[in-house]
Residue frames as qw, qx, qy, qz and C-alpha x, y, z in Angstrom:
[[0.183, 0.812, -0.303, -0.464, 60.95, -67.00, -7.92],
 [0.193, -0.325, 0.869, 0.319, 62.78, -70.07, -9.21],
 [0.430, 0.380, 0.816, -0.068, 59.45, -71.64, -10.06],
 [0.370, 0.826, 0.188, -0.382, 58.33, -68.57, -12.01],
 [0.058, 0.693, -0.575, -0.431, 61.60, -68.44, -13.96],
 [0.339, -0.064, 0.924, 0.166, 61.23, -72.14, -14.77],
 [0.458, 0.605, 0.632, -0.160, 57.76, -71.63, -16.20],
 [0.260, 0.864, -0.100, -0.419, 58.86, -68.59, -18.20],
 [0.088, -0.537, 0.748, 0.379, 61.86, -70.39, -19.68],
 [0.373, 0.166, 0.908, 0.094, 59.87, -73.52, -20.58],
 [0.401, 0.741, 0.451, -0.296, 57.16, -71.28, -22.05],
 [0.166, 0.795, -0.338, -0.476, 59.62, -69.39, -24.20],
 [0.213, -0.274, 0.884, 0.312, 60.96, -72.68, -25.54],
 [0.358, 0.439, 0.824, 0.005, 57.52, -73.99, -26.48],
 [0.257, 0.838, 0.218, -0.430, 56.51, -70.53, -27.67],
 [0.061, -0.569, 0.586, 0.573, 59.45, -70.55, -30.07],
 [0.228, 0.124, 0.922, 0.287, 57.91, -73.60, -31.78],
 [0.250, 0.720, 0.608, -0.221, 54.47, -71.99, -31.86],
 [0.082, 0.812, -0.117, -0.566, 56.01, -68.82, -33.31],
 [0.153, -0.330, 0.769, 0.527, 57.84, -70.81, -35.98],
 [0.230, 0.396, 0.877, 0.147, 54.63, -72.57, -37.03],
 [0.156, 0.825, 0.381, -0.388, 52.75, -69.27, -36.93],
 [0.035, -0.641, 0.400, 0.654, 55.37, -67.75, -39.21],
 [0.229, 0.067, 0.880, 0.410, 54.59, -70.53, -41.68],
 [0.189, 0.713, 0.669, -0.089, 50.98, -69.34, -41.72],
 [0.002, 0.843, 0.007, -0.539, 52.18, -65.75, -42.14],
 [0.221, -0.355, 0.658, 0.626, 54.47, -66.68, -45.04],
 [0.215, 0.368, 0.848, 0.315, 51.61, -68.30, -46.96],
 [0.086, 0.835, 0.496, -0.221, 49.23, -65.44, -46.18],
 [0.093, -0.767, 0.182, 0.608, 51.72, -62.73, -47.16],
 [0.182, -0.279, 0.731, 0.595, 52.70, -64.54, -50.32],
 [0.034, -0.242, -0.864, -0.441, 49.29, -65.76, -51.51],
 [0.395, -0.199, 0.032, -0.896, 46.58, -64.16, -49.38],
 [0.782, -0.203, -0.488, -0.331, 45.36, -67.61, -48.31],
 [0.505, -0.538, 0.555, -0.385, 45.25, -69.42, -44.98],
 [0.565, 0.243, -0.782, -0.103, 46.72, -72.91, -44.93],
 [0.727, -0.422, 0.241, -0.484, 44.70, -74.95, -42.45],
 [0.989, 0.049, -0.132, 0.054, 46.77, -78.03, -43.34],
 [0.189, 0.792, -0.493, 0.308, 50.02, -76.46, -42.10],
 [0.551, -0.503, 0.590, -0.309, 50.13, -78.69, -39.03],
 [0.928, 0.099, 0.350, -0.085, 49.47, -81.91, -40.91],
 [0.671, 0.688, -0.220, 0.169, 52.03, -81.03, -43.57],
 [0.080, -0.729, 0.598, -0.324, 54.53, -80.51, -40.77],
 [0.778, -0.268, 0.503, -0.263, 53.51, -83.86, -39.27],
 [0.937, 0.314, 0.150, 0.027, 53.99, -85.88, -42.45],
 [0.442, 0.769, -0.377, 0.266, 57.32, -84.15, -43.12],
 [0.395, -0.618, 0.604, -0.311, 58.39, -85.22, -39.64],
 [0.918, 0.015, 0.384, -0.098, 57.57, -88.79, -40.60],
 [0.729, 0.645, -0.157, 0.168, 59.76, -88.30, -43.69],
 [0.000, -0.781, 0.535, -0.321, 62.55, -87.11, -41.37],
 [0.704, -0.362, 0.561, -0.242, 62.11, -90.17, -39.15],
 [0.936, 0.302, 0.181, -0.026, 62.14, -92.45, -42.19],
 [0.503, 0.750, -0.357, 0.238, 65.38, -90.98, -43.51],
 [0.249, -0.650, 0.629, -0.345, 66.92, -91.47, -40.06],
 [0.866, -0.112, 0.433, -0.226, 65.58, -95.04, -39.87],
 [0.861, 0.499, -0.047, 0.083, 67.39, -95.75, -43.14],
 [0.832, -0.184, -0.042, 0.522, 70.67, -94.92, -41.41],
 [0.326, 0.658, 0.020, 0.679, 71.23, -91.26, -42.21],
 [0.291, -0.094, -0.486, 0.819, 72.46, -88.90, -39.47],
 [0.001, -0.703, -0.646, 0.298, 69.66, -87.04, -37.73],
 [0.016, -0.647, 0.047, 0.761, 70.78, -83.57, -38.85],
 [0.018, 0.153, -0.716, -0.681, 70.96, -84.75, -42.47],
 [0.005, -0.436, -0.895, -0.094, 67.56, -86.39, -42.09],
 [0.018, 0.729, 0.423, -0.538, 66.04, -83.14, -40.79],
 [0.022, 0.509, -0.343, -0.789, 67.53, -81.19, -43.70],
 [0.045, -0.062, -0.865, -0.496, 66.17, -83.74, -46.16],
 [0.003, 0.586, 0.784, -0.204, 62.81, -83.53, -44.40],
 [0.052, 0.693, 0.126, -0.708, 62.84, -79.79, -44.93],
 [0.053, 0.284, -0.636, -0.715, 63.69, -80.26, -48.61],
 [0.039, -0.318, -0.924, -0.208, 60.85, -82.76, -48.91],
 [0.015, 0.671, 0.559, -0.487, 58.61, -80.26, -47.14],
 [0.073, 0.537, -0.210, -0.814, 59.51, -77.51, -49.58],
 [0.096, 0.051, -0.821, -0.560, 58.78, -79.83, -52.50],
 [0.034, -0.475, -0.874, 0.093, 55.48, -80.91, -50.92],
 [0.041, 0.677, 0.349, -0.646, 54.36, -77.34, -50.25],
 [0.111, 0.446, -0.413, -0.786, 55.31, -76.07, -53.69],
 [0.064, -0.076, -0.913, -0.395, 53.74, -79.09, -55.35],
 [0.035, 0.569, 0.768, -0.292, 50.47, -78.63, -53.45],
 [0.104, 0.650, 0.090, -0.747, 50.31, -74.97, -54.47],
 [0.128, 0.333, -0.619, -0.699, 50.98, -75.68, -58.15],
 [0.141, -0.113, -0.938, -0.295, 48.75, -78.75, -58.50],
 [0.176, -0.573, -0.794, 0.103, 45.84, -77.85, -56.22],
 [0.144, -0.658, -0.346, 0.654, 45.72, -74.39, -54.67],
 [0.044, -0.321, 0.340, 0.883, 46.54, -72.42, -57.79],
 [0.120, -0.216, -0.797, -0.551, 43.92, -74.17, -59.90],
 [0.204, -0.625, -0.742, 0.133, 41.20, -73.95, -57.28],
 [0.178, -0.553, -0.215, 0.785, 41.94, -70.29, -56.46],
 [0.007, -0.053, 0.487, 0.872, 41.28, -69.30, -60.07],
 [0.301, -0.393, -0.740, -0.455, 37.73, -70.58, -59.76],
 [0.552, -0.717, -0.308, -0.295, 36.80, -69.97, -56.13],
 [0.057, 0.589, -0.552, 0.588, 38.55, -68.39, -53.15],
 [0.732, -0.343, 0.323, -0.493, 36.25, -70.34, -50.85],
 [0.954, 0.187, -0.227, -0.054, 37.44, -73.50, -52.61],
 [0.394, 0.542, -0.599, 0.439, 40.93, -72.95, -51.20],
 [0.454, -0.408, 0.521, -0.597, 39.51, -73.26, -47.69],
 [0.940, 0.017, 0.098, -0.325, 37.80, -76.54, -48.64],
 [0.792, 0.432, -0.400, 0.161, 40.97, -77.89, -50.24],
 [0.099, 0.559, -0.636, 0.523, 43.09, -77.04, -47.18],
 [0.683, -0.270, 0.445, -0.512, 40.64, -78.86, -44.90],
 [0.959, 0.224, -0.083, -0.153, 40.68, -81.82, -47.30],
 [0.547, 0.542, -0.547, 0.329, 44.50, -81.82, -47.15],
 [0.341, -0.505, 0.564, -0.557, 44.33, -81.73, -43.36],
 [0.874, -0.072, 0.333, -0.348, 42.29, -84.93, -43.38],
 [0.866, 0.456, -0.204, -0.025, 44.19, -86.45, -46.30],
 [0.323, 0.619, -0.623, 0.352, 47.68, -86.06, -44.86],
 [0.505, -0.389, 0.595, -0.489, 46.52, -87.42, -41.52],
 [0.935, 0.125, 0.204, -0.263, 45.00, -90.47, -43.22],
 [0.709, 0.590, -0.375, 0.094, 48.08, -90.92, -45.39],
 [0.001, 0.591, -0.700, 0.401, 50.38, -90.97, -42.38],
 [0.704, -0.190, 0.529, -0.435, 48.10, -93.50, -40.70],
 [0.922, 0.342, -0.010, -0.183, 48.03, -95.67, -43.81],
 [0.604, 0.598, -0.479, 0.219, 51.82, -95.71, -44.27],
 [0.235, 0.379, -0.705, 0.551, 53.06, -95.71, -40.66],
 [0.597, -0.408, 0.099, -0.684, 49.90, -96.36, -38.67],
 [0.934, -0.133, -0.316, -0.103, 50.50, -100.10, -38.13],
 [0.556, 0.261, -0.528, 0.586, 53.73, -99.35, -36.31],
 [0.486, -0.685, -0.437, 0.322, 53.76, -98.64, -32.55],
 [0.020, -0.999, 0.034, -0.001, 54.61, -95.06, -31.59],
 [0.820, 0.286, -0.143, 0.475, 58.18, -94.70, -32.75],
 [0.515, -0.654, -0.068, 0.549, 60.92, -93.09, -30.74],
 [0.427, 0.833, 0.086, 0.340, 61.91, -89.78, -32.29],
 [0.668, -0.213, -0.188, 0.688, 65.42, -88.71, -31.30],
 [0.075, -0.946, -0.161, 0.270, 66.09, -85.13, -30.32],
 [0.563, 0.728, -0.085, 0.382, 68.30, -82.78, -32.28],
 [0.018, -0.748, 0.411, -0.521, 69.85, -81.64, -29.02],
 [0.280, 0.134, -0.860, 0.404, 71.29, -83.30, -25.87],
 [0.601, -0.407, -0.162, -0.669, 68.32, -84.57, -23.87],
 [0.598, -0.088, -0.745, 0.283, 69.77, -86.80, -21.16],
 [0.482, -0.765, -0.426, 0.027, 68.59, -86.20, -17.57],
 [0.546, -0.589, -0.038, 0.594, 71.85, -84.43, -16.69],
 [0.406, 0.293, 0.353, 0.791, 71.95, -82.27, -19.83],
 [0.130, -0.899, -0.358, -0.214, 71.01, -78.97, -18.25],
 [0.371, 0.203, -0.310, 0.851, 72.43, -75.86, -16.63],
 [0.273, -0.739, -0.570, 0.235, 71.00, -73.99, -13.64],
 [0.203, 0.350, 0.039, 0.914, 70.51, -70.24, -13.95],
 [0.314, -0.310, 0.232, -0.867, 69.10, -68.38, -10.94],
 [0.435, -0.065, 0.775, -0.454, 67.91, -71.71, -9.63],
 [0.781, 0.398, 0.132, -0.463, 65.87, -72.59, -12.73],
 [0.653, -0.106, 0.691, 0.292, 66.76, -75.66, -14.79],
 [0.452, 0.688, -0.233, -0.518, 67.61, -74.71, -18.38],
 [0.841, 0.051, 0.525, 0.120, 67.67, -77.92, -20.40],
 [0.238, -0.369, 0.568, 0.696, 70.07, -77.97, -23.33],
 [0.248, 0.399, 0.818, 0.330, 67.26, -79.29, -25.53],
 [0.057, 0.873, 0.459, -0.156, 65.09, -76.26, -24.77],
 [0.195, -0.736, 0.225, 0.608, 68.01, -73.88, -25.26],
 [0.305, -0.092, 0.735, 0.598, 68.76, -75.47, -28.62],
 [0.210, 0.637, 0.725, 0.155, 65.14, -75.15, -29.73],
 [0.027, -0.912, -0.212, 0.350, 65.08, -71.46, -28.87],
 [0.263, -0.576, 0.439, 0.637, 68.38, -70.74, -30.61],
 [0.288, 0.132, 0.798, 0.513, 67.44, -72.58, -33.82],
 [0.135, 0.756, 0.640, 0.023, 63.95, -71.05, -33.89],
 [0.100, -0.881, -0.057, 0.459, 65.27, -67.52, -33.31],
 [0.299, -0.371, 0.578, 0.663, 67.94, -67.93, -36.00],
 [0.239, 0.359, 0.798, 0.421, 65.38, -69.08, -38.54],
 [0.034, 0.866, 0.467, -0.175, 63.03, -66.26, -37.56],
 [0.200, -0.729, 0.198, 0.624, 65.85, -63.78, -38.10],
 [0.271, -0.072, 0.727, 0.627, 66.51, -65.18, -41.58],
 [0.155, 0.619, 0.745, 0.195, 62.81, -64.89, -42.42],
 [0.062, -0.884, -0.228, 0.403, 62.69, -61.27, -41.25],
 [0.220, -0.497, 0.473, 0.693, 65.66, -60.53, -43.54],
 [0.244, 0.251, 0.823, 0.447, 63.80, -62.28, -46.36],
 [0.075, 0.790, 0.606, -0.046, 60.69, -60.19, -45.80],
 [0.118, -0.929, -0.115, 0.333, 62.33, -56.84, -45.24],
 [0.240, -0.712, 0.436, 0.496, 65.64, -56.84, -47.14],
 [0.356, -0.059, 0.807, 0.468, 65.10, -58.84, -50.32],
 [0.350, 0.142, -0.394, -0.838, 63.28, -58.32, -53.58],
 [0.348, -0.190, -0.899, -0.184, 61.57, -61.66, -53.02],
 [0.110, -0.412, -0.701, 0.571, 60.00, -60.40, -49.80],
 [0.217, 0.368, -0.009, -0.904, 58.70, -57.33, -51.62],
 [0.351, 0.066, -0.718, -0.597, 57.42, -59.55, -54.42],
 [0.190, -0.290, -0.922, 0.172, 55.52, -61.70, -51.90],
 [0.079, 0.489, 0.465, -0.734, 53.65, -58.67, -50.63],
 [0.270, 0.332, -0.334, -0.840, 52.95, -57.43, -54.13],
 [0.302, -0.047, -0.878, -0.367, 51.56, -60.77, -55.28],
 [0.124, -0.402, -0.838, 0.346, 49.36, -61.14, -52.20],
 [0.121, 0.483, 0.240, -0.834, 48.03, -57.58, -52.63],
 [0.611, 0.618, 0.041, -0.492, 47.33, -57.69, -56.38],
 [0.724, -0.084, 0.616, 0.299, 48.51, -60.68, -58.43],
 [0.588, 0.690, 0.365, 0.214, 47.51, -59.17, -61.77],
 [0.066, 0.983, -0.164, 0.042, 49.40, -55.91, -61.19],
 [0.553, -0.596, 0.552, 0.186, 52.40, -57.87, -59.92],
 [0.751, 0.209, 0.559, 0.281, 52.39, -59.96, -63.09],
 [0.432, 0.869, 0.194, 0.148, 52.20, -56.86, -65.28],
 [0.080, -0.934, 0.347, -0.013, 55.33, -55.37, -63.72],
 [0.579, 0.526, -0.621, 0.046, 57.29, -58.56, -64.36],
 [0.408, -0.434, 0.701, -0.394, 57.10, -60.33, -61.00],
 [0.421, 0.081, -0.874, -0.228, 57.12, -64.15, -61.48],
 [0.608, -0.326, 0.204, -0.694, 53.90, -64.68, -59.56],
 [0.929, -0.023, -0.323, -0.178, 53.88, -68.44, -60.04],
 [0.613, 0.252, -0.568, 0.488, 57.34, -68.78, -58.51],
 [0.137, -0.375, 0.423, -0.813, 56.41, -66.54, -55.59],
 [0.779, -0.235, -0.015, -0.580, 53.22, -68.47, -54.87],
 [0.920, 0.030, -0.389, 0.038, 54.90, -71.88, -54.99],
 [0.450, 0.335, -0.543, 0.625, 57.89, -70.69, -52.96],
 [0.381, -0.442, 0.286, -0.760, 55.65, -69.25, -50.23],
 [0.917, -0.203, -0.041, -0.340, 53.97, -72.62, -49.70],
 [0.835, 0.231, -0.417, 0.273, 57.31, -74.40, -49.97],
 [0.176, 0.462, -0.500, 0.712, 59.02, -72.22, -47.37],
 [0.606, -0.390, 0.221, -0.657, 56.11, -72.61, -44.97],
 [0.972, -0.062, -0.168, -0.153, 56.16, -76.42, -45.32],
 [0.661, 0.337, -0.485, 0.463, 59.93, -76.53, -44.80],
 [0.140, -0.468, 0.448, -0.749, 59.55, -74.49, -41.62],
 [0.826, -0.259, 0.056, -0.497, 56.85, -76.90, -40.53],
 [0.897, 0.146, -0.400, 0.119, 59.20, -79.84, -41.10],
 [0.345, 0.372, -0.552, 0.662, 61.78, -78.30, -38.77],
 [0.469, -0.377, 0.286, -0.746, 59.11, -77.48, -36.19],
 [0.928, -0.100, -0.168, -0.317, 57.83, -81.06, -36.36],
 [0.738, 0.237, -0.531, 0.342, 61.30, -82.49, -35.84],
 [0.056, 0.369, -0.522, 0.767, 61.70, -80.39, -32.70],
 [0.685, -0.260, 0.150, -0.664, 58.24, -81.26, -31.38],
 [0.930, 0.047, -0.347, -0.114, 58.86, -84.93, -32.10],
 [0.509, 0.322, -0.600, 0.526, 62.16, -84.77, -30.24],
 [0.275, -0.343, 0.436, -0.785, 60.44, -83.26, -27.21],
 [0.837, -0.119, 0.032, -0.533, 57.64, -85.84, -27.30],
 [0.314, -0.417, 0.853, 0.002, 60.04, -88.73, -27.94],
 [0.462, 0.248, 0.849, 0.062, 57.53, -90.41, -30.24],
 [0.159, 0.157, -0.449, -0.865, 55.76, -89.93, -33.53],
 [0.312, 0.449, 0.822, -0.158, 52.02, -90.19, -34.14],
 [0.196, 0.509, 0.554, 0.629, 49.64, -88.74, -36.71],
 [0.254, -0.893, -0.356, -0.111, 48.36, -86.33, -34.02],
 [0.650, -0.151, -0.162, 0.727, 51.85, -84.98, -33.29],
 [0.209, 0.081, 0.072, 0.972, 51.22, -81.44, -34.59],
 [0.182, -0.673, -0.634, -0.335, 47.52, -81.02, -33.85],
 [0.420, -0.794, -0.325, 0.295, 47.89, -79.18, -30.52],
 [0.421, -0.360, 0.153, 0.818, 50.93, -77.11, -31.59],
 [0.142, 0.336, 0.546, 0.754, 49.03, -76.03, -34.70],
 [0.245, -0.804, -0.531, -0.110, 46.09, -74.79, -32.60],
 [0.449, -0.709, -0.093, 0.536, 48.49, -72.69, -30.52],
 [0.375, -0.096, 0.400, 0.831, 50.24, -71.48, -33.68],
 [0.028, 0.597, 0.609, 0.522, 46.90, -70.49, -35.21],
 [0.344, -0.855, -0.358, 0.153, 46.08, -68.56, -32.05],
 [0.491, -0.472, 0.127, 0.721, 49.50, -66.88, -32.28],
 [0.255, 0.173, 0.511, 0.802, 49.05, -65.83, -35.90],
 [0.136, -0.741, -0.582, -0.306, 45.51, -64.64, -35.18],
 [0.436, -0.793, -0.239, 0.351, 46.57, -62.66, -32.12],
 [0.430, -0.440, 0.242, 0.750, 49.65, -61.13, -33.76],
 [0.449, 0.707, -0.054, -0.543, 48.17, -60.64, -37.22],
 [0.876, 0.216, 0.406, 0.149, 48.42, -62.88, -40.28],
 [0.579, 0.735, 0.008, 0.352, 50.38, -60.21, -42.15],
 [0.168, -0.880, 0.353, -0.271, 52.71, -59.38, -39.26],
 [0.776, 0.178, -0.553, 0.248, 55.74, -61.67, -38.81],
 [0.143, 0.331, -0.563, 0.744, 56.83, -59.77, -35.71],
 [0.599, -0.265, 0.169, -0.736, 53.35, -59.91, -34.25],
 [0.917, -0.018, -0.341, -0.205, 53.13, -63.67, -34.81],
 [0.591, 0.234, -0.609, 0.475, 56.48, -64.20, -33.03],
 [0.131, -0.315, 0.455, -0.823, 55.55, -62.01, -30.06],
 [0.758, -0.176, 0.018, -0.627, 52.16, -63.67, -29.75],
 [0.860, 0.091, -0.502, -0.010, 53.67, -67.17, -30.05],
 [0.384, 0.232, -0.641, 0.623, 56.14, -66.51, -27.24],
 [0.349, -0.260, 0.323, -0.840, 53.42, -64.93, -25.10],
 [0.856, -0.105, -0.181, -0.472, 51.05, -67.86, -25.60],
 [0.740, 0.154, -0.613, 0.228, 53.83, -70.33, -24.79],
 [0.136, 0.222, -0.593, 0.762, 54.62, -68.54, -21.53],
 [0.559, -0.190, 0.129, -0.797, 50.93, -68.15, -20.71],
 [0.854, -0.022, -0.454, -0.252, 50.36, -71.87, -21.28],
 [0.598, 0.107, -0.660, 0.442, 53.12, -72.81, -18.84],
 [0.098, -0.210, 0.442, -0.866, 52.02, -70.30, -16.23],
 [0.716, -0.155, -0.100, -0.673, 48.46, -71.59, -16.49],
 [0.837, 0.000, -0.547, -0.016, 49.65, -75.18, -16.10],
 [0.463, 0.153, -0.622, 0.613, 51.80, -74.27, -13.11],
 [0.065, -0.045, 0.446, -0.892, 49.52, -71.97, -11.15],
 [0.597, -0.170, -0.292, -0.728, 46.00, -72.96, -12.21],
 [0.712, -0.252, 0.491, -0.433, 43.97, -75.39, -10.03],
 [0.289, -0.256, 0.907, 0.168, 44.67, -79.05, -10.56],
 [0.571, 0.427, 0.678, -0.180, 41.31, -79.74, -12.18],
 [0.437, 0.796, -0.145, -0.392, 42.30, -77.60, -15.18],
 [0.803, -0.064, 0.525, 0.275, 43.67, -80.14, -17.63],
 [0.318, -0.165, 0.555, 0.751, 45.29, -80.02, -21.06],
 [0.179, 0.557, 0.728, 0.356, 41.91, -79.90, -22.76],
 [0.099, -0.912, -0.349, 0.189, 40.88, -76.69, -20.99],
 [0.346, -0.601, 0.275, 0.666, 44.25, -75.10, -21.68],
 [0.290, 0.137, 0.690, 0.648, 43.75, -75.85, -25.35],
 [0.054, 0.770, 0.628, 0.096, 40.32, -74.26, -25.10],
 [0.227, -0.790, -0.068, 0.566, 41.95, -71.03, -23.97],
 [0.270, -0.234, 0.549, 0.756, 43.79, -70.87, -27.29],
 [0.109, 0.468, 0.768, 0.424, 40.52, -71.38, -29.18],
 [0.119, -0.860, -0.442, 0.224, 38.83, -68.66, -27.12],
 [0.294, -0.573, 0.203, 0.738, 41.75, -66.36, -27.93],
 [0.203, 0.119, 0.686, 0.688, 41.15, -66.91, -31.65],
 [0.023, -0.690, -0.703, -0.171, 37.44, -66.20, -31.25],
 [0.226, -0.829, -0.267, 0.436, 37.86, -63.03, -29.17],
 [0.281, -0.422, 0.352, 0.787, 40.54, -61.54, -31.45],
 [0.137, 0.271, 0.737, 0.604, 38.51, -62.26, -34.58],
 [0.091, -0.764, -0.639, 0.018, 35.48, -60.68, -32.92],
 [0.208, -0.903, -0.151, 0.345, 37.08, -57.42, -31.78],
 [0.017, 0.802, -0.423, -0.420, 40.19, -56.97, -33.94],
 [0.932, 0.300, 0.198, -0.053, 40.13, -59.29, -36.97],
 [0.559, 0.742, -0.315, 0.193, 43.48, -57.99, -38.26],
 [0.811, -0.156, -0.356, 0.437, 45.24, -58.97, -35.02],
 [0.410, -0.822, -0.127, 0.374, 47.04, -56.79, -32.50],
 [0.328, -0.557, 0.383, 0.660, 49.93, -56.03, -34.85],
 [0.451, 0.335, 0.699, 0.443, 48.30, -56.66, -38.24],
 [0.055, 0.177, -0.163, -0.969, 47.25, -53.97, -40.67],
 [0.494, 0.482, 0.566, -0.451, 43.56, -53.42, -41.30],
 [0.387, 0.248, 0.688, 0.562, 42.47, -54.03, -44.87],
 [0.178, 0.550, 0.110, -0.808, 41.38, -50.87, -46.66],
 [0.357, 0.341, 0.772, 0.401, 39.00, -51.13, -49.60],
 [0.137, 0.097, -0.165, -0.972, 37.46, -48.52, -51.87],
 [0.253, 0.475, 0.822, -0.187, 33.70, -48.42, -51.98]]
């Protein structure tokens, strides 16, 4: 029983990060109707920004906040300078641009920081060996508790943004029909840029927490978490914030249970393959996701 509780708790902690990254994908999709395949790499390079601020002597919390600000500026700048221009000419071009950004940000991080050995990334939360509390025999590390609390608080703020503010309504209107939204006075440009900016800022926070868990920073830091986040958004629905959160937590728990109870020959690579299979199966049988709304078109 203790072992099961341990896996569930660890899974919920990791699932919180997946859910946060998945929400970034949902924010962009709800606000612009596009999928940002560079979300993970944008989060990675913002985490390097956070590390650099901290290396310059700033407190870690301040560095993370500055990393989020830099992430917002990066996301908004990408939307204004690249995505918006390409989307006017070709929707398929947005996919190509996002893949190009995926490769570009990875190469940029390697060019700037790649000659350094893997750098130690401090954790936002207490992470010493004795920083834990036992509940029902399971070890609840303060670091994991902190990750869950911060992730859940941010998720709550995003739900309020979506459901209780005019901006959240404007995001849905712009994604549904940009021209109609513009005609009724919605500042579509601001909504589009803000959607990408918010998603990148969320990615910066996710990256800081992942880096703290890993204890080091590399250009591949967010690759695996992004795969799980993509599976979460696909399973829950790209237009369903609640679905993405539920799916992210479920995938996190499932990953830990698989690691704990599966035969020893099942390694990390096969566990990652399960996430990819999840994406394939959901797209095959329910493209809108378990909680997403099916798109209705007149013919």
